[in-house]
VEXKEVO-253855 format. One line per 2 residues: number of its first residue (from 1); for each residue x, y negated, z of C-alpha. Coordinates in pm, 1 decimal. Example, Ala and Ser with C-alpha at 12.3 -4.5 7.8 and 13.67 -1.06 7.14 Angstrom:
1) 1230.0/450.0/780.0 | 1367.0/106.0/714.0
! end
This chain:
1) 442.3/-405.0/-10437.8 | 299.6/-217.4/-10735.9
3) -28.5/-174.2/-10551.0 | -49.1/-544.5/-10472.7
5) -6.6/-654.0/-10832.8 | -200.1/-374.8/-10998.6
7) -520.3/-583.6/-10994.3 | -396.1/-894.1/-11180.9
9) -182.4/-687.6/-11414.8 | -474.3/-470.1/-11526.5
11) -615.1/-766.6/-11721.6 | -317.5/-761.9/-11955.5
13) -277.6/-496.8/-12224.9 | 100.1/-490.5/-12259.0
15) 67.3/-337.0/-12605.3 | -56.7/-675.3/-12728.2
17) 296.6/-811.9/-12693.4 | 507.7/-605.6/-12938.2
19) 773.1/-874.6/-12978.4 | 932.5/-821.4/-12638.7
21) 974.2/-594.0/-12349.1 | 696.7/-695.5/-12105.9
23) 649.8/-489.7/-11795.1 | 422.8/-509.7/-11493.4
25) 715.4/-642.0/-11293.7 | 771.6/-931.7/-11534.1
27) 401.0/-1021.1/-11529.3 | 401.1/-1016.2/-11148.3
29) 706.2/-1240.1/-11147.3 | 532.5/-1484.9/-11383.2
31) 222.3/-1496.1/-11163.1 | 436.2/-1559.4/-10856.6
33) 623.6/-1836.1/-11035.7 | 298.1/-1998.1/-11149.2
35) 155.9/-1988.9/-10796.7 | 475.5/-2131.6/-10652.6
37) 478.1/-2408.2/-10912.3 | 112.6/-2491.2/-10843.0
39) 162.4/-2501.1/-10466.7 | 470.7/-2716.1/-10509.4
41) 276.5/-2957.6/-10730.5 | -4.8/-2983.4/-10474.0
43) 243.4/-3034.7/-10190.6 | 439.4/-3296.6/-10384.4
45) 125.9/-3485.4/-10491.9 | -0.4/-3485.4/-10132.4
47) 330.1/-3626.1/-10008.7 | 331.2/-3892.9/-10281.6
49) -35.3/-3972.5/-10207.2 | 41.2/-4037.1/-9841.3
51) 366.5/-4221.6/-9921.3 | 186.6/-4453.4/-10163.0
53) -65.4/-4572.1/-9904.9 | 192.3/-4586.5/-9626.6
55) 442.5/-4795.1/-9823.0 | 289.2/-4951.1/-10133.7
57) -48.0/-5056.4/-9990.8 | 69.6/-5209.3/-9665.3
59) 103.5/-5585.7/-9638.1 | 475.1/-5674.7/-9665.0
61) 410.0/-5999.0/-9475.9 | 296.5/-5814.8/-9162.4
63) 548.8/-5666.6/-8921.8 | 283.8/-5445.9/-8760.9
65) 242.6/-5081.3/-8869.3 | -68.5/-4926.7/-9017.2
67) -301.0/-4751.4/-8771.2 | -226.6/-4381.8/-8704.5
69) -403.2/-4116.5/-8910.6 | -380.1/-3931.2/-9241.0
71) -512.1/-3967.1/-9595.8 | -594.0/-3603.3/-9671.2
73) -579.4/-3457.5/-10020.3 | -506.5/-3655.5/-10337.3
75) -811.9/-3834.9/-10480.2 | -1071.0/-3665.8/-10253.9
77) -902.7/-3778.8/-9931.9 | -1074.0/-3645.1/-9619.5
79) -1435.4/-3683.6/-9729.7 | -1492.7/-3307.6/-9741.4
81) -1336.0/-3270.7/-9396.6 | -1606.3/-3492.9/-9248.2
83) -1889.5/-3338.2/-9450.0 | -1794.7/-2982.6/-9350.4
85) -1663.2/-3050.0/-9001.3 | -1938.9/-3279.2/-8876.7
87) -1909.6/-3378.4/-8511.4 | -1612.9/-3143.7/-8461.4
89) -1404.0/-3335.8/-8715.0 | -1489.3/-3673.3/-8560.8
91) -1403.2/-3552.1/-8210.3 | -1077.8/-3395.9/-8331.8
93) -970.6/-3721.9/-8496.3 | -1062.1/-3924.1/-8189.2
95) -867.4/-3694.5/-7956.6 | -564.6/-3701.1/-8185.5
97) -549.7/-4068.0/-8285.1 | -768.6/-4257.3/-8038.5
99) -1042.1/-4507.7/-8121.7 | -863.2/-4673.4/-8416.7
101) -725.7/-4464.2/-8702.2 | -687.2/-4456.5/-9078.0
103) -833.8/-4201.6/-9317.1 | -951.2/-4182.1/-9679.4
105) -1325.7/-4150.1/-9739.3 | -1556.2/-4196.8/-10036.5
107) -1267.1/-4289.2/-10265.0 | -1118.7/-4564.7/-10051.3
109) -854.6/-4601.4/-9777.7 | -1055.1/-4651.2/-9460.5
111) -998.8/-4749.7/-9099.0 | -1247.0/-4613.0/-8846.7
113) -1309.9/-4816.1/-8531.3 | -1474.9/-4631.4/-8243.7
115) -1438.8/-4879.5/-7958.5 | -1684.8/-5151.0/-7862.1
117) -1400.0/-5375.7/-7745.9 | -1217.6/-5346.1/-8078.4
119) -1537.8/-5414.6/-8271.1 | -1591.5/-5722.6/-8054.8
121) -1233.5/-5834.8/-8122.9 | -1284.0/-5803.6/-8498.1
123) -1606.9/-6003.8/-8480.8 | -1440.0/-6276.8/-8277.1
125) -1160.0/-6294.9/-8536.2 | -1417.3/-6338.4/-8812.5
127) -1593.8/-6615.5/-8622.4 | -1264.0/-6794.1/-8559.1
129) -1140.2/-6748.1/-8916.0 | -872.6/-6494.0/-8827.7
131) -1034.5/-6204.1/-9006.4 | -1241.3/-6144.0/-9314.6
133) -1475.7/-5871.4/-9429.5 | -1751.9/-5837.8/-9684.7
135) -2005.0/-5587.4/-9812.8 | -1858.5/-5241.9/-9880.4
137) -2154.3/-5059.1/-10033.0 | -2076.7/-4797.9/-10299.6
139) -2175.8/-4873.3/-10658.9 | -2481.4/-4645.9/-10654.1
141) -2626.1/-4822.8/-10348.5 | -2553.9/-5169.9/-10488.1
143) -2740.2/-5080.1/-10806.9 | -3035.1/-4937.7/-10613.1
145) -3072.4/-5251.7/-10401.5 | -3017.7/-5502.8/-10682.7
147) -2775.8/-5790.3/-10741.0 | -2973.7/-6041.0/-10531.1
149) -3038.5/-5806.8/-10238.4 | -2950.6/-5928.1/-9889.5
151) -2750.9/-5605.5/-9852.9 | -2531.4/-5698.2/-10151.9
153) -2477.7/-6075.2/-10155.6 | -2213.5/-6233.9/-9933.6
155) -2112.0/-6562.9/-9776.3 | -2342.8/-6863.7/-9772.8
157) -2585.6/-6695.6/-10011.0 | -2626.1/-6403.1/-9769.6
159) -2679.2/-6628.7/-9467.8 | -2938.8/-6844.9/-9644.3
161) -3119.5/-6547.7/-9796.0 | -3136.6/-6372.4/-9460.0
163) -3286.4/-6682.8/-9297.9 | -3561.4/-6682.7/-9559.4
165) -3629.2/-6311.1/-9526.8 | -3639.1/-6330.7/-9146.4
167) -3971.5/-6511.8/-9181.2 | -4125.3/-6173.1/-9256.8
169) -4017.4/-6030.3/-8919.5 | -4135.9/-6284.8/-8664.1
171) -4360.1/-6168.2/-8375.6 | -4661.4/-6315.3/-8555.5
173) -4585.8/-6104.7/-8863.3 | -4526.8/-5792.0/-8656.1
175) -4881.6/-5837.6/-8525.3 | -5003.2/-5844.7/-8886.7
177) -4826.7/-5518.8/-8973.1 | -4913.7/-5327.3/-8655.6
179) -5267.4/-5209.8/-8751.1 | -5150.8/-5050.1/-9077.0
181) -4843.9/-4903.4/-8902.9 | -5055.5/-4739.9/-8633.1
183) -5315.4/-4619.7/-8882.4 | -5051.7/-4448.1/-9098.5
185) -4865.9/-4289.5/-8805.0 | -5189.7/-4172.2/-8640.8
187) -5315.3/-4023.3/-8968.2 | -5000.8/-3818.9/-9025.9
189) -4954.8/-3696.1/-8668.2 | -5322.1/-3593.3/-8657.9
191) -5268.9/-3391.4/-8978.4 | -4983.0/-3203.4/-8809.9
193) -5217.6/-3062.0/-8545.5 | -5526.4/-2989.2/-8754.8
195) -5718.7/-2675.2/-8667.4 | -5729.2/-2474.3/-8347.3
197) -5407.0/-2285.2/-8405.4 | -5040.7/-2374.1/-8393.8
199) -4880.6/-2526.0/-8702.9 | -4516.8/-2456.6/-8785.5
201) -4327.7/-2705.6/-9000.4 | -3991.6/-2868.5/-9052.8
203) -3990.3/-3175.3/-8831.8 | -3752.4/-3379.1/-9045.2
205) -3948.0/-3318.3/-9366.3 | -4278.0/-3399.3/-9194.2
207) -4130.6/-3724.4/-9062.0 | -3992.2/-3802.9/-9408.6
209) -4340.0/-3779.6/-9564.6 | -4484.6/-3993.5/-9286.4
211) -4219.4/-4262.6/-9325.3 | -4253.8/-4256.5/-9704.4
213) -4619.4/-4356.9/-9677.0 | -4545.7/-4596.5/-9391.1
215) -4271.7/-4786.5/-9574.6 | -4461.3/-4808.3/-9903.6
217) -4776.6/-4935.3/-9732.1 | -4600.4/-5181.8/-9501.7
219) -4359.5/-5334.1/-9752.9 | -4554.9/-5350.0/-10080.1
221) -4903.8/-5222.2/-9996.2 | -4869.7/-4902.6/-10199.1
223) -5155.1/-4681.7/-10076.8 | -5301.8/-4367.1/-10226.8
225) -5555.3/-4582.4/-10410.6 | -5281.4/-4784.8/-10584.9
227) -5074.4/-4472.8/-10658.1 | -5327.5/-4190.8/-10714.3
229) -5085.1/-3967.7/-10906.5 | -4800.1/-4026.4/-10662.1
231) -4557.4/-4148.5/-10930.5 | -4438.8/-4448.1/-10728.8
233) -4391.3/-4235.8/-10418.5 | -4196.6/-3975.3/-10615.5
235) -3977.4/-4247.3/-10769.5 | -3921.6/-4398.0/-10425.7
237) -3796.4/-4065.4/-10287.6 | -3572.0/-4018.0/-10594.0
239) -3410.3/-4358.9/-10535.5 | -3372.4/-4285.4/-10168.4
241) -3218.3/-3939.8/-10216.8 | -2971.1/-4074.7/-10474.9
243) -2856.4/-4376.5/-10275.1 | -2504.2/-4234.1/-10237.1
245) -2411.8/-4052.0/-10557.1 | -2148.4/-4054.4/-10831.2
247) -2231.4/-4359.8/-11049.5 | -2224.6/-4179.5/-11384.9
249) -2516.1/-4276.5/-11608.6 | -2546.7/-3936.5/-11777.5
251) -2888.9/-3776.8/-11837.9 | -2963.5/-3517.1/-11574.2
253) -2727.1/-3657.1/-11311.2 | -2849.6/-3821.7/-10990.8
255) -2751.5/-4176.9/-11086.8 | -2941.7/-4159.7/-11416.1
257) -3249.9/-4023.7/-11238.1 | -3224.9/-4298.0/-10975.5
259) -3194.5/-4563.3/-11246.8 | -3517.9/-4448.8/-11412.5
261) -3691.0/-4415.9/-11075.8 | -3593.7/-4770.1/-10977.5
263) -3764.0/-4903.9/-11289.8 | -4087.2/-4733.8/-11177.3
265) -4062.6/-4887.3/-10829.6 | -3974.6/-5233.7/-10965.3
267) -4265.5/-5223.7/-11211.7 | -4503.2/-5145.0/-10925.6
269) -4360.1/-5428.0/-10713.0 | -4408.0/-5668.7/-11005.3
271) -4768.3/-5550.7/-11037.9 | -4828.5/-5612.3/-10668.0
273) -4651.7/-5948.1/-10695.8 | -4887.7/-6062.7/-10970.4
275) -5189.0/-5926.9/-10783.9 | -5086.1/-6112.4/-10468.8
277) -5037.4/-6432.8/-10665.2 | -5394.7/-6416.1/-10788.3
279) -5558.3/-6313.6/-10463.6 | -5629.4/-6493.4/-10140.2
281) -5624.0/-6194.3/-9905.0 | -5472.6/-6201.8/-9559.5
283) -5103.3/-6123.3/-9516.9 | -5078.2/-5754.6/-9443.1
285) -4756.0/-5656.1/-9617.6 | -4401.2/-5787.2/-9616.8
287) -4433.6/-5867.9/-9987.1 | -4739.5/-6084.5/-9914.1
289) -4548.6/-6275.8/-9647.3 | -4249.9/-6340.9/-9874.4
291) -4477.8/-6462.7/-10150.9 | -4668.9/-6688.7/-9913.7
293) -4347.0/-6860.8/-9810.3 | -4244.8/-6885.4/-10174.6
295) -4570.1/-7065.8/-10256.8 | -4536.9/-7293.0/-9953.4
297) -4210.4/-7425.0/-10098.1 | -4387.0/-7528.2/-10417.9
299) -4389.7/-7378.0/-10765.0 | -4247.9/-7031.7/-10806.4
301) -3879.8/-7015.4/-10887.1 | -3779.2/-6852.5/-11216.9
303) -3641.0/-6500.6/-11229.8 | -3301.5/-6622.5/-11342.8
305) -3235.9/-6853.3/-11048.0 | -3051.9/-6610.9/-10821.5
307) -2915.0/-6889.2/-10598.3 | -3258.2/-7023.2/-10514.1
309) -3231.4/-6909.5/-10152.0 | -2956.3/-7165.2/-10098.0
311) -3221.5/-7434.0/-10153.2 | -3471.8/-7268.7/-9920.0
313) -3657.1/-7093.8/-10202.6 | -3691.4/-6728.7/-10296.6
315) -3688.4/-6650.0/-10666.5 | -3907.4/-6372.8/-10804.0
317) -3593.3/-6168.2/-10865.2 | -3491.1/-6206.1/-10501.6
319) -3836.8/-6110.5/-10380.2 | -3834.8/-5797.2/-10596.2
321) -3478.4/-5690.0/-10513.8 | -3528.6/-5738.2/-10141.8
323) -3864.6/-5563.0/-10140.1 | -3691.7/-5264.9/-10304.1
325) -3407.8/-5293.9/-10050.6 | -3649.3/-5284.1/-9757.5
327) -3819.1/-4981.3/-9911.5 | -3499.4/-4782.8/-9956.5
329) -3288.9/-4898.1/-9661.5 | -3561.4/-4839.5/-9405.0
331) -3671.6/-4493.9/-9512.7 | -3398.4/-4252.5/-9404.3
333) -3306.9/-4445.8/-9091.4 | -3663.3/-4451.3/-8955.6
335) -3709.2/-4086.3/-9057.5 | -3398.2/-3994.3/-8860.2
337) -3523.4/-4187.1/-8555.7 | -3865.7/-4016.5/-8567.1
339) -3703.0/-3673.7/-8599.6 | -3472.3/-3747.9/-8305.4
341) -3775.1/-3846.5/-8095.5 | -3927.4/-3503.2/-8160.5
343) -3597.4/-3334.9/-8079.4 | -3508.0/-3515.6/-7758.0
345) -3857.9/-3524.6/-7607.6 | -3899.7/-3158.4/-7706.1
347) -3576.7/-3070.3/-7524.4 | -3670.0/-3279.2/-7219.8
349) -4035.8/-3216.9/-7127.1 | -3986.1/-3394.9/-6794.0
351) -3920.8/-3720.4/-6983.7 | -4228.5/-3660.0/-7198.1
353) -4431.7/-3618.9/-6877.4 | -4306.4/-3955.3/-6747.0
355) -4389.0/-4113.2/-7081.6 | -4743.9/-3978.6/-7072.4
357) -4782.1/-4101.4/-6715.8 | -4709.5/-4455.4/-6834.2
359) -4954.9/-4419.7/-7123.4 | -5220.9/-4293.9/-6883.9
361) -5166.7/-4594.4/-6657.1 | -5259.4/-4814.7/-6954.8
363) -5553.3/-4594.2/-7057.2 | -5371.3/-4495.0/-7376.6
365) -5356.2/-4119.6/-7334.4 | -5697.6/-4047.9/-7486.1
367) -5638.3/-3902.2/-7833.0 | -5966.8/-4030.1/-7981.1
369) -5860.6/-4394.0/-7974.0 | -5766.7/-4565.1/-8300.3
371) -5602.2/-4901.5/-8373.5 | -5595.0/-4976.0/-8002.5
373) -5240.0/-5109.5/-7989.1 | -5132.1/-5471.0/-7985.0
375) -4782.3/-5614.2/-7991.0 | -4825.5/-5740.3/-7635.5
377) -4940.3/-5396.9/-7518.7 | -4640.0/-5224.3/-7675.7
379) -4414.1/-5482.1/-7512.5 | -4570.4/-5402.6/-7175.2
381) -4469.2/-5032.7/-7191.9 | -4112.8/-5031.0/-7054.2
383) -4071.2/-4652.9/-7053.2 | -4184.4/-4620.9/-7416.2
385) -3926.7/-4880.2/-7518.6 | -3667.1/-4714.2/-7295.9
387) -3724.4/-4380.7/-7471.7 | -3674.9/-4543.1/-7812.3
389) -3358.3/-4722.0/-7702.8 | -3212.3/-4404.7/-7555.3
391) -3291.8/-4205.8/-7870.3 | -3112.0/-4468.8/-8078.8
393) -2818.0/-4469.9/-7837.1 | -2770.2/-4093.0/-7818.8
395) -2854.8/-4007.4/-8182.1 | -2810.0/-4327.0/-8386.1
397) -2952.9/-4279.4/-8738.4 | -2657.3/-4452.5/-8904.3
399) -2321.2/-4321.3/-8791.0 | -2112.0/-4610.8/-8920.3
401) -2131.1/-4965.2/-9054.9 | -1932.2/-5030.0/-9373.2
403) -1724.8/-5342.4/-9430.9 | -1446.1/-5433.5/-9675.1
405) -1146.5/-5643.2/-9572.6 | -1090.6/-5938.4/-9804.4
407) -745.4/-6005.6/-9661.2 | -506.5/-5853.6/-9409.3
409) -646.1/-5825.2/-9057.4 | -425.9/-5774.6/-8752.2
411) -590.1/-5583.4/-8470.2 | -397.7/-5521.8/-8149.0
413) -73.3/-5345.6/-8249.5 | -173.9/-5262.7/-8608.9
415) -254.8/-5432.9/-8935.6 | -527.9/-5342.9/-9184.9
417) -447.3/-5444.0/-9546.5 | -687.2/-5634.0/-9765.5
419) -932.9/-5437.6/-9979.9 | -946.2/-5153.2/-9727.5
421) -1278.3/-5025.7/-9601.9 | -1370.3/-5063.4/-9234.6
423) -1614.1/-4832.2/-9060.5 | -1755.9/-4952.4/-8729.5
425) -1852.6/-4615.9/-8582.0 | -2189.6/-4660.0/-8409.3
427) -2172.5/-4310.1/-8265.5 | -1816.2/-4362.9/-8147.6
429) -1895.9/-4698.5/-7987.6 | -2191.2/-4553.2/-7796.9
431) -1989.6/-4257.3/-7671.1 | -1672.5/-4450.6/-7581.2
433) -1809.1/-4763.8/-7414.3 | -1787.3/-4804.4/-7038.2
435) -2121.4/-4986.2/-7027.4 | -2308.4/-4658.9/-6970.7
437) -2266.9/-4368.6/-6731.5 | -2356.9/-4006.4/-6815.3
439) -2320.4/-4099.6/-7181.6 | -2396.0/-3749.5/-7312.7
441) -2727.6/-3723.0/-7125.8 | -3074.5/-3829.6/-7239.8
443) -3167.9/-4077.8/-6966.5 | -3431.6/-4333.0/-7074.6
445) -3437.2/-4457.4/-6715.2 | -3105.1/-4632.8/-6770.0
447) -3286.4/-4894.7/-6979.9 | -3516.6/-4989.1/-6692.6
449) -3216.0/-5160.0/-6533.8 | -3238.2/-5530.7/-6614.9
451) -2860.1/-5555.1/-6650.9 | -2838.2/-5275.3/-6908.2
453) -3111.3/-5451.1/-7110.1 | -2855.0/-5716.6/-7198.5
455) -2568.3/-5492.4/-7310.2 | -2476.7/-5533.9/-7674.1
457) -2586.1/-5756.3/-7958.1 | -2868.7/-5521.1/-8051.2
459) -3109.5/-5667.9/-7794.3 | -3455.8/-5718.4/-7939.7
461) -3628.4/-6053.7/-7908.6 | -3929.4/-5928.6/-7715.2
463) -3695.6/-5747.2/-7474.5 | -3537.8/-6083.5/-7398.1
465) -3884.9/-6225.5/-7338.1 | -3972.1/-5938.2/-7105.8
467) -3644.7/-5970.0/-6913.9 | -3701.0/-6342.8/-6866.1
469) -4053.7/-6265.7/-6745.9 | -3915.3/-6024.7/-6487.2
471) -3670.2/-6288.8/-6365.6 | -3955.0/-6540.5/-6337.9
473) -4163.8/-6295.1/-6134.0 | -3870.2/-6229.2/-5900.8
475) -3813.3/-6601.4/-5856.2 | -4183.1/-6662.5/-5783.2
477) -4188.2/-6387.5/-5521.1 | -3877.9/-6530.6/-5355.1
479) -4033.4/-6877.7/-5358.6 | -4353.6/-6755.7/-5194.3
481) -4159.9/-6576.7/-4922.1 | -3935.4/-6874.6/-4854.1
483) -4224.9/-7123.4/-4850.7 | -4383.0/-6932.4/-4566.0
485) -4083.3/-6967.5/-4337.6 | -3874.2/-7265.4/-4443.0
487) -3890.5/-7608.7/-4592.1 | -3917.7/-7725.1/-4952.8
489) -3551.6/-7825.2/-4983.8 | -3441.8/-7475.1/-4895.7
491) -3692.3/-7339.2/-5148.3 | -3524.7/-7534.7/-5426.4
493) -3181.4/-7415.6/-5317.9 | -3292.6/-7051.5/-5308.5
495) -3459.7/-7073.3/-5650.2 | -3150.3/-7224.8/-5808.1
497) -2928.3/-6963.9/-5641.4 | -3140.4/-6671.5/-5766.0
499) -3146.7/-6804.1/-6121.6 | -2771.2/-6864.7/-6121.4
501) -2695.2/-6517.2/-5983.8 | -2911.6/-6345.4/-6245.5
503) -2771.7/-6561.1/-6526.6 | -2415.6/-6493.1/-6412.3
505) -2476.1/-6116.5/-6402.7 | -2627.1/-6118.5/-6750.5
507) -2348.5/-6336.1/-6889.8 | -2082.4/-6113.7/-6732.5
509) -2229.8/-5806.1/-6899.6 | -2256.5/-5983.5/-7233.9
511) -1892.7/-6088.8/-7207.6 | -1763.6/-5753.3/-7087.2
513) -1968.4/-5533.8/-7323.6 | -2077.8/-5749.8/-7619.6
515) -2093.6/-5458.1/-7864.1 | -2181.2/-5163.2/-7640.9
517) -2514.5/-5092.7/-7812.4 | -2524.0/-5134.1/-8189.8
519) -2778.7/-4896.1/-8351.4 | -2898.5/-5179.3/-8577.7
521) -2552.1/-5302.8/-8665.5 | -2356.1/-5596.8/-8536.0
523) -2258.3/-5945.5/-8647.0 | -2397.6/-6134.5/-8943.6
525) -2513.8/-5816.7/-9116.7 | -2730.1/-5685.5/-8835.2
527) -3027.4/-5492.7/-8975.6 | -3285.2/-5735.1/-9114.3
529) -3581.4/-5513.8/-9022.9 | -3466.8/-5402.8/-8677.5
531) -3770.8/-5550.3/-8499.9 | -4012.1/-5371.5/-8732.9
533) -3816.7/-5044.4/-8719.3 | -3815.4/-5054.9/-8339.5
535) -4189.3/-5126.0/-8331.7 | -4262.7/-4841.0/-8574.7
537) -4065.6/-4598.7/-8358.2 | -4251.4/-4714.8/-8045.5
539) -4583.4/-4649.8/-8221.1 | -4464.0/-4303.4/-8326.1
541) -4361.3/-4222.9/-7967.1 | -4704.5/-4327.6/-7840.0
543) -4903.3/-4138.0/-8104.5 | -4707.7/-3812.3/-8092.2
545) -4707.8/-3813.3/-7709.8 | -5082.7/-3854.7/-7678.9
547) -5187.9/-3636.8/-7970.7 | -4953.9/-3337.9/-7977.1
549) -4758.7/-3078.2/-7786.3 | -4465.7/-2916.6/-7963.3
551) -4199.5/-2651.4/-7925.1 | -3857.3/-2664.1/-8087.9
553) -3759.7/-2335.1/-8252.6 | -3388.4/-2417.2/-8265.8
555) -3321.7/-2704.9/-8024.1 | -2942.8/-2672.7/-8032.8
557) -2892.3/-2660.6/-8410.2 | -2577.6/-2824.3/-8543.9
559) -2613.8/-3175.2/-8685.2 | -2533.4/-3352.9/-9009.4
561) -2408.1/-3711.3/-9000.8 | -2381.6/-3809.6/-9368.2
563) -2561.1/-4008.8/-9486.6 | -2778.4/-4006.8/-9170.4
565) -2817.0/-3816.9/-8843.4 | -3033.2/-3504.2/-8882.8
567) -3042.2/-3138.2/-8771.4 | -2884.1/-2906.8/-9026.1
569) -3201.3/-2691.9/-9033.1 | -3442.5/-2990.8/-9058.1
571) -3576.4/-2922.1/-8704.9 | -3823.8/-2630.0/-8730.2
573) -4100.9/-2703.5/-8481.5 | -4440.0/-2563.1/-8376.6
575) -4706.1/-2828.9/-8311.8 | -5046.9/-2801.9/-8148.6
577) -5311.8/-3032.0/-8007.0 | -5221.1/-3172.6/-7669.8
579) -5396.4/-2991.5/-7388.0
! end
């Protein structure tokens, strides 16, 4: 015992206490008592913390219990558990509590939903008026996006604003953006393989630089010529890196830095806005498109009119806030997708070979071609699109979709009180749904099945067009065959039967698995730029496949999930020119 306590006791000179008899034994007893008191306080506060949420926060009008789960430590909850534990913590929770459980994350009581059927049930309740949820972004993110951002506003204002902003993401506009997208991606990938030797780099950081240029050029037209010193780009990365931080406006802290950086980005957007107003150039950026629609509606709407979108207008404030939102919201997610493409194709060279075979069939494998892609050509590459879809299914950039209950919601045998945060787990939905087989395997071929194309609400518009085209081709072939052997009446019957069978199969899958594939979100807050993000990732797949070969130095590195999916070591990779 003396040996055990000799270390703490040596810090006390007992001669300093002449007024009493203090011995090493009494000091040891005091230390033990202090430790016991501290542990008791922690234990008691943890019990009270859990009791408070279990009893005081539940809705007294509901007879249903809260979902299973725990709230972790006082104040910090279980946030650190998820940050440190990563995938292990998520799997442990799922095994213990199932696909619906409560926790405490990011300062709020939270219910995680990891089942496509339960997500679909919640959405149906919202549509029928039996449930309610709103935006649940943290304060730092709300400030970064702006008060009139589509990511922040709710209700009728959100719906109207989104309709206006969707004009920037039609197929015609995607055609406008594609040349600059391909030019930027090609330029960066070519720089990765410069010289005759191998180049080692961190894949995630290389993709981050690529996407930084890509987003700035596509959204607001910020090129190296407009930003020669790189101040706007640096401010953009500062805003992006501080999206989820403690909202304390103290010099030196992340929130204060992000606040200053946002002013730099907003000032640049205003400069581009004024330049676009005074120029008659073609629409090549999202900002140009938004301004063109603003001018089509008549005179520009004042900065102060934040409800202008309800009248079919976009105010200057809304244009600026949503341009900044598209800059920030699209950066990390697209970076994560690009990095996952490198990882999964690097781990599966046989899939890369099949991809290159498709590119070769379209005469796209030659690395000296530039700006040779069109929207129609990208749409005609089913394996390229299948690779992108499978990457987003297996390694979704965003692990969860945040919502906030505005009133009590009853879900199956549980109730979720108002003002609780909901997390629709994208990763959990993809891994738990019965819509897919071999869910842990990288199998792009699964997306070549017409039926799978229609699983989930995340279906892209040009995929629907392609699927309909396939059905039409099948019907035409059947018609030709039948015409040869039977009469016209039978032809009509066969055509109708084929169409009805295909429609019934598609409708059955939509009904059975409405939320099986949700990398871009689900419901009314589905990602605004999903079509552009998907197109950008397709272009990256094409360019990196035809320009480069690469080797992963640590293919099985552990992964981080907050705030986005990424390898913990940033994916060290060796790149070289394709042979």
